[in-house]
C-alpha positions, 0 to 999 in steps of 0.5 A: 121230628119231622113234623116240626121241620114241617112246620118251620119250613112252611112258617118260613115260606109264609114270612118270605111271601109276606115280605114279597107282598109288602114289597110290591105294595110299597112299589104299588103306592109309590106309583099312586103317589107320583103325581105323573100317575092317577090311581084308577087309569091306565098309563098314559103317554099323552101330553096336553100342549099349551093353550093356543090363542088368547081370549084377550086382544093382545099379549100384553098392555096397549096404548090406547083411550076409552070414552065412558058412558058417564062422560069420562075419559080415560086416561084422564088428564095427566095420567098415563094408562095401558089397555086390554080388551076381553074378547069373550066377555066385552070387558076393558082392562085398565092398568096404570102400569104400576100396581093397579088395574081396573076393568070395565063392562061393556054398558061402563064404556062407550067406545075405545082404542088401542094401538101399538107399533103396526095398527090402531084399532077402534072399537064401538057400540052402534045402537042400530046394530047392539046396544051391549057389543063393541064392533071393530070399526074399519070404515067410518062416514058420515054420508056413505057407507059404515063397516063394522067387525064383531069379534067373536072368540071361542074356546075349543077344547082338546079333543085328541085321541089315540087308537094305537095305530092312528089318532085324531084330533088336537092335543091342546085347547085353542082360543078361536077367533070368528068374525061378523062383518056388517055395513051400515047404509048411507043415512044410518037407518039400515044395516045387513051383516054379510059374509066376505064372499063376492055375491054376499057383497053384490047382494048387499050392495045392489045398488052399486053393481056397476062399481062392484063389477069394476072392482071385481073384475080381477076377482073370484070367490071370497075376500079378504078383510083388507080387500073389503076394506078397500072396496067400501072406501072406494064406494064413498069416495065414489059417492062423496066425488 
């Protein structure tokens, strides 16, 4: 009798353990199937933010026009087109604003213009500098200096790390715009690439030293793009005057 009772107790304990284990397994399987948890990884409370910046020139479509390599022009007569530019791949996107979108690689477009209510941006290829890259025209002159800006857009991936007692890096991917600036000298036979720093500008324009000294008399260090444009327009006015 005692042996039979002991066997019954052992059977009940075994069944109870089996039920508890199955319940735990169901609970764990529920966590694995949860899209907010990934099997094999420790729990994480880090959430990546939305991407900052853009590989495109604007967040939406812009007014503009384009000159095609084979001689055509967009928009065609009597039609309406809107534009955007892929800065990473030098590709022009065009839409009719209704249902169609076309894209043009750099070898099929010779120049284009994008415009909104605040600015007009003109781009072209200059074979003296590059036959494939579009350059933004900042200053244009037939007899004086022409100035270009090259857009270089890169994607910096998130590098966030949480060490518990401190954090490092950024918790978002970001498209970052970098720029190269070019001066094409009068006669359009020579050019130079430069940084927007006073000593670099003075080195690139040694023949204009007196005018540069006058222009930079109240400045030092780096200059911004608007100041650089004003300087080159000033030099062209003096040359043409």
